[in-house]
C-alpha positions in Angstrom: -1.9 -13.5 9.9 -0.6 -10.3 11.6 1.1 -9.0 8.5 -2.1 -8.5 6.4 -2.1 -5.3 4.5 -5.9 -5.1 4.1 -7.5 -5.6 7.5 -11.3 -5.2 7.6 -11.3 -4.9 11.4 -9.0 -1.9 11.4 -9.6 1.7 10.2 -6.5 3.5 9.2 -6.6 7.2 10.1 -5.0 9.1 7.1 -2.5 11.9 7.5 -4.9 14.3 5.9 -8.6 13.8 6.7 -11.8 15.6 5.9 -13.7 15.7 9.2 -16.0 18.6 8.3 -16.9 18.0 4.6 -16.8 15.6 1.7 -13.9 13.2 1.6 -11.2 14.4 -0.8 -10.2 11.9 -3.4 -7.3 11.7 -5.9 -8.1 9.4 -8.9 -5.2 7.9 -10.8 -6.3 6.5 -14.2 -9.4 8.6 -14.4 -10.2 8.0 -18.1 -10.0 4.2 -17.7 -12.8 1.8 -16.7 -12.1 2.1 -12.9 -11.7 5.9 -13.1 -14.8 6.6 -15.1 -17.0 4.5 -12.8 -15.5 6.1 -9.7 -16.4 9.5 -11.1 -19.9 8.3 -11.7 -20.1 7.4 -7.9 -18.6 10.8 -6.9 -21.0 12.8 -9.1 -24.0 11.0 -7.6 -22.7 11.6 -4.1 -21.4 15.2 -3.9 -22.0 15.4 -0.2 -19.7 12.5 0.4 -16.8 12.9 -2.0 -14.9 15.6 -3.8 -12.1 15.0 -6.3 -9.1 17.2 -6.0 -6.9 15.8 -8.7 -7.0 13.5 -11.8 -4.3 11.6 -13.7 -4.4 9.7 -17.0 -2.0 8.2 -19.5 -2.8 10.9 -22.0 -4.6 9.1 -24.8 -8.0 10.6 -24.1 -7.3 14.3 -23.3 -10.8 15.4 -24.3 -12.4 13.1 -21.7 -9.8 14.1 -19.1 -10.5 17.8 -19.7 -14.3 17.1 -19.4 -13.8 15.3 -16.1 -11.6 18.1 -14.8 -14.2 20.7 -15.6 -17.1 18.8 -14.3 -15.4 18.0 -11.0 -13.6 21.4 -10.7 -10.3 19.7 -9.7 -7.3 21.6 -8.7 -4.8 19.5 -10.7 -4.7 17.2 -13.7 -1.8 15.1 -14.9 -0.8 13.1 -17.9 2.0 10.5 -18.1 2.7 11.3 -21.8 4.4 14.7 -22.2 3.5 14.8 -25.8 -0.2 14.9 -24.8 0.3 18.2 -23.0 -0.6 20.5 -26.0 -3.8 18.5 -26.6 -4.7 18.6 -23.0 -4.2 22.4 -22.7 -6.3 22.9 -25.8 -9.1 20.6 -24.5 -9.1 22.5 -21.2 -9.2 25.8 -22.9 -12.3 24.7 -24.8 -14.2 23.8 -21.7 -13.3 26.5 -19.2 -15.0 29.8 -19.8 -13.6 33.3 -19.3 -12.7 33.9 -15.7 -12.8 30.2 -14.7 -9.5 29.2 -13.1 -7.7 26.5 -15.0 -6.4 23.5 -13.0 -2.7 23.1 -12.5 -1.3 20.7 -15.2 1.5 18.1 -14.6 3.0 16.0 -17.3 5.6 13.2 -17.4 6.2 9.7 -16.0 6.3 11.0 -12.4 3.2 13.1 -12.6 0.8 10.4 -11.1 3.3 9.7 -8.3 3.3 13.4 -7.4 -0.5 13.5 -7.3 -0.5 10.3 -5.1 1.4 12.1 -2.4 -0.7 15.3 -2.6 -3.0 16.6 0.1 -6.1 14.3 0.2 -7.8 11.7 2.2 -7.9 8.8 -0.2 -6.0 7.9 -3.4 -7.8 5.6 -5.8 -5.1 3.9 -7.9 -6.9 2.7 -11.1 -3.7 2.7 -13.3 -3.2 -0.4 -15.3 0.2 -2.2 -15.1 3.3 -2.1 -13.0 3.7 1.6 -13.6 1.3 2.0 -10.8 4.0 0.9 -8.2 5.6 4.3 -7.7 2.2 6.0 -7.1 1.2 3.2 -4.7 4.3 3.7 -2.6 4.0 7.5 -2.7 0.4 7.4 -1.4 1.3 5.0 1.4 4.4 6.9 2.4 2.3 10.1 2.5 -0.1 8.5 4.9 -3.1 8.4 2.5 -5.8 5.7 2.5 -5.1 3.7 -0.7 -8.1 2.3 -2.6 -6.2 -0.2 -4.7 -7.4 -1.3 -8.1 -3.9 -1.5 -9.5 -3.1 -5.1 -8.5 0.2 -5.1 -10.5 1.8 -2.6 -8.1 1.3 -4.9 -5.2 2.2 -8.1 -7.1 5.5 -6.8 -8.5 6.5 -4.8 -5.4 5.1 -6.9 -2.6 7.9 -6.5 -0.1 8.2 -2.8 -0.9 4.5 -2.2 -0.3 4.5 -4.4 2.9 7.4 -2.4 4.2 5.5 1.0 4.1 1.8 0.1 4.4 0.2 0.2 7.8 -2.6 -2.1 8.9 -5.9 -1.0 7.4 -4.3 1.5 5.1 -5.1 -0.4 1.9 -8.7 -1.1 0.9 -8.8 -3.5 -2.1 -11.0 -2.5 -5.1 -10.7 -5.7 -7.2 -14.1 -7.3 -6.9 -12.6 -10.6 -5.7 -10.5 -8.9 -3.0 -13.2 -6.6 -2.0 -15.4 -9.7 -1.4 -12.7 -11.4 0.7 -12.2 -8.1 2.6 -15.9 -8.0 3.5 -16.2 -11.7 4.3 -13.1 -11.7 6.5 -15.0 -9.2 8.7 -17.3 -12.1 9.7 -14.7 -13.9 11.9 -11.4 -13.7 13.6 -8.2 -14.0 11.6 -7.2 -17.2 13.4 -10.5 -18.8 12.4 -9.8 -18.5 8.7 -9.3 -21.9 7.0 -9.0 -20.8 3.4 -9.8 -18.2 0.8 -11.9 -19.1 -2.2 -11.4 -16.8 -5.2 -14.0 -17.1 -7.9 -13.3 -16.9 -11.6 -15.9 -16.4 -14.4 -13.9 -18.9 -16.5 -13.7 -16.3 -19.3 -15.1 -16.9 -22.8 -13.4 -20.3 -23.2 -14.5 -22.2 -20.2 -14.7 -25.9 -21.0 -12.3 -25.9 -23.9 -9.2 -28.1 -24.0 -5.7 -26.7 -24.5 -5.8 -28.1 -28.1 -9.0 -26.2 -28.8 -7.6 -23.0 -27.3 -4.7 -23.0 -29.7 -7.0 -21.7 -32.5 -8.5 -18.8 -30.5 -8.3 -15.4 -32.2 -7.8 -12.0 -30.6 -11.4 -11.1 -31.5 -12.8 -14.1 -29.7 -10.5 -13.5 -26.6 -11.7 -9.9 -26.3 -15.3 -10.9 -26.1 -15.7 -11.5 -22.4 -19.1 -12.9 -21.4 -19.5 -10.9 -18.2 -17.2 -7.9 -17.7 -16.4 -4.8 -19.8 -12.6 -4.2 -19.3 -9.6 -2.9 -21.2 -7.8 -5.2 -23.7 -5.0 -6.4 -21.5 -7.2 -7.3 -18.6 -9.7 -8.9 -20.9 -7.0 -11.2 -22.4 -5.7 -11.9 -19.0 -9.2 -13.0 -18.0 -9.4 -15.3 -21.0 -6.0 -16.9 -20.2 -6.9 -16.8 -16.4 -3.5 -15.0 -15.9 -5.7 -12.4 -14.2 -6.8 -15.0 -11.7 -3.3 -16.0 -11.1 -2.4 -12.4 -10.4 -5.3 -12.2 -8.0 -4.2 -15.2 -6.1 -0.8 -13.5 -5.5 -2.6 -10.3 -4.5 -4.8 -12.2 -2.1 -1.8 -13.8 -0.5 -0.1 -10.5 0.0 -3.2 -8.6 1.1 -4.4 -11.1 3.6 -1.3 -13.0 4.6 -2.8 -16.4 3.7 -0.5 -19.1 2.3 -0.9 -20.2 -1.3 -1.9 -23.7 -0.3 -4.9 -22.2 1.5 -6.1 -20.1 -1.5 -8.4 -21.9 -3.9 -9.8 -20.9 -7.3 -13.2 -22.0 -8.3 -15.0 -21.2 -11.6 -18.3 -19.4 -11.2 -19.6 -18.4 -14.7 -22.4 -16.1 -13.5 -20.0 -13.8 -11.6 -22.5 -13.0 -8.8 -20.4 -14.5 -5.9 -17.2 -12.6 -6.1 -15.2 -14.7 -3.5 -15.7 -16.6 -0.3 -13.9 -17.3 3.0 -14.1 -20.7 4.7 -13.7 -20.7 8.4 -12.4 -23.5 10.6 -15.8 -24.5 11.8 -16.8 -25.4 8.2 -18.9 -22.2 7.7 -18.3 -20.3 4.4 -19.2 -16.6 4.0 -19.7 -15.4 0.4 -20.1 -11.8 -0.9 -22.7 -11.6 -3.7 -23.7 -8.8 -6.0 -24.3 -8.3 -9.7 -21.2 -8.0 -11.8 -20.8 -4.2 -11.4 -17.5 -2.7 -10.4 -19.1 0.4 -8.9 -19.9 -1.5 -5.7 -16.3 -2.4 -4.8 -15.1 1.0 -6.1 -17.6 2.8 -3.8 -16.5 0.6 -0.8 -12.9 1.4 -1.6 -13.3 5.1 -1.5 -16.0 5.2 1.2 -14.6 2.7 3.7 -15.5 2.1 6.5 -19.0 3.3 5.4 -21.0 1.9 2.5 -22.3 4.2 -0.2 -26.1 3.7 -0.6 -27.2 2.6 -4.1 -23.7 2.5 -5.4 -24.8 -0.3 -7.7 -27.9 -2.4 -8.1 -28.3 -5.4 -5.8 -29.4 -8.9 -6.5 -33.0 -9.2 -7.6 -34.2 -12.1 -5.3 -37.7 -12.1 -6.9 -36.3 -13.8 -10.0 -35.3 -17.5 -10.2 -31.6 -18.0 -10.9 -29.0 -20.7 -10.8 -25.4 -20.1 -9.7 -22.9 -22.8 -10.8 -19.4 -23.7 -9.5 -16.8 -25.8 -11.3 -13.3 -26.8 -10.4 -10.4 -25.1 -12.3 -9.0 -27.0 -15.3 -5.4 -26.4 -14.6 -4.3 -28.4 -17.7 -6.1 -26.1 -20.1 -5.4 -23.0 -18.0 -2.0 -23.5 -16.3 -1.6 -19.8 -15.5 -3.0 -20.2 -11.9 -0.5 -22.9 -10.7 2.2 -21.0 -12.5 1.3 -17.8 -10.6 1.3 -19.7 -7.3 4.8 -20.9 -8.1 5.9 -17.4 -9.0 4.3 -16.0 -5.8 6.0 -18.6 -3.7 9.4 -17.8 -5.3 8.9 -14.1 -4.4 11.6 -11.5 -5.0 11.5 -10.3 -8.6 9.8 -13.4 -9.9 6.3 -11.8 -9.8 7.6 -8.8 -11.7 9.1 -11.1 -14.4 5.8 -13.0 -14.6 3.7 -9.8 -15.0 6.0 -8.1 -17.5 6.5 -11.1 -19.7 2.7 -11.6 -19.8 2.1 -8.0 -20.9 4.5 -8.5 -23.8 3.0 -11.8 -24.7 -0.5 -10.4 -24.7 0.7 -7.6 -27.0 2.2 -10.2 -29.3 -1.0 -12.2 -29.4 -3.1 -9.2 -30.1 -0.7 -8.3 -33.0 -1.1 -11.8 -34.4 2.4 -12.9 -33.6 1.7 -15.5 -30.9 -1.0 -18.1 -30.5 -3.4 -17.9 -27.6 -1.8 -20.8 -25.8 1.6 -19.4 -26.5 0.9 -16.5 -24.1 1.2 -18.6 -20.9 3.7 -21.1 -22.4 6.1 -18.2 -23.2 5.6 -16.6 -19.8 6.5 -19.9 -18.2 9.7 -20.1 -20.3 10.7 -16.6 -19.2 10.0 -17.4 -15.6 12.1 -20.6 -15.8 15.0 -18.7 -17.4 14.8 -16.1 -14.6 15.4 -18.8 -12.0 15.0 -18.5 -8.3 15.3 -14.9 -7.1 17.0 -13.9 -3.9 14.7 -13.8 -0.9 14.7 -11.3 1.9 13.8 -7.7 2.4 16.5 -6.2 0.2 14.3 -5.8 -2.9 14.4 -2.3 -4.4 12.4 -0.5 -7.0 15.5 -0.6 -9.2 15.6 -4.4 -8.8 11.9 -4.6 -10.0 12.5 -2.3 -13.0 15.6 -4.3 -14.0 13.8 -7.6 -13.8 10.9 -6.2 -15.8 13.2 -4.8 -18.5 14.9 -8.2 -18.9 11.6 -10.1 -18.9 10.0 -7.8 -21.5 13.0 -8.2 -23.8 13.2 -11.9 -23.4 9.5 -12.4 -23.9 9.7 -10.4 -27.1 12.5 -12.6 -28.3 10.7 -15.8 -27.6 7.4 -14.5 -29.1 9.2 -13.5 -32.3 10.8 -16.9 -32.5 7.4 -18.5 -32.0 6.0 -16.3 -34.9 8.8 -17.4 -37.2 8.8 -21.1 -36.4 5.5 -22.0 -34.6 6.2 -25.7 -34.6 9.6 -25.2 -33.1 8.8 -22.4 -30.7 9.3 -24.5 -27.6 12.1 -26.6 -28.9 
């Protein structure tokens, strides 16, 4: 397991450090769930962290301007150029006379530019494969990468592995943060398997036939976590868990046949590592993303009181159930895709995003999401292996997958009974 990207026993020394003051952080996706919680941690720990730059998609310019003013950042960026006038107006409302306005960047490459800027750590909290370019930029610039954008690693695995140095990536997903912490309890050669926990989403225990009638409103009502719509639907289909298995494989260099998914509805144990002597180490904490975010930006030190701990004075029961792969085939499909490698994970992820959009728009049944993704993956075939994968290859595969997924979803909407004929 020498090729692991996230190595808890190693500390990567970034190209730009902060030996005499608070650690400088760039937050990508600052107005999203990960970004807003990261800012909460920073504001409660001004002696430990300072934010130098923020980026967001551009849909919440008022919030972005408020964050920029509160944190006194040097630069703000939006991916949508049409959001630039609104951002400028929002900043002007908050900054008083004589206060220097931050530099403003706009466009699809703005977050990538920030990721390579002078700082200690880049927190990539962007949603979707558009986070790949910023991930690569941060790694090439020698920054510590606190990675919440799992898609960038999944779709560009070989590209990321080619530039990341051991210990340079600290995972922020709760499951991978848990594995990262548990792996510190033994030597790499002693690891037997990784156990990734899943809440089971809102539909645990339902059959595939029962899932066919699920509505978007029901799928968006996650019982444990508060997330964006795409991630919430991915949690309901367990596509998110499939993506996490691919991510665990890439981060920790463990084969797919040694990564197991178990359903844990209470979401207190975030993942486990089983060692060769039969011992299992589990990381437990209440379902609060501030803990793994704080570890991601603070590593190798922990941030005191980042989130509440488990109240051991109260009686509680933690349950574990095997994964029902017949009702939720997304996990075995993801393992197949991850094993194929090449552009297959990019096709899987892009097709899923389009199918989720079709489901939310009422044009595809809930079970049609993974069924359609499987069809797109099958049509894509077996990608070429090796180290010749390029960003252009990934983008081309994604473009094809999105178009094909939209075609198949539209066909399913027109003729539901013949959709898979």
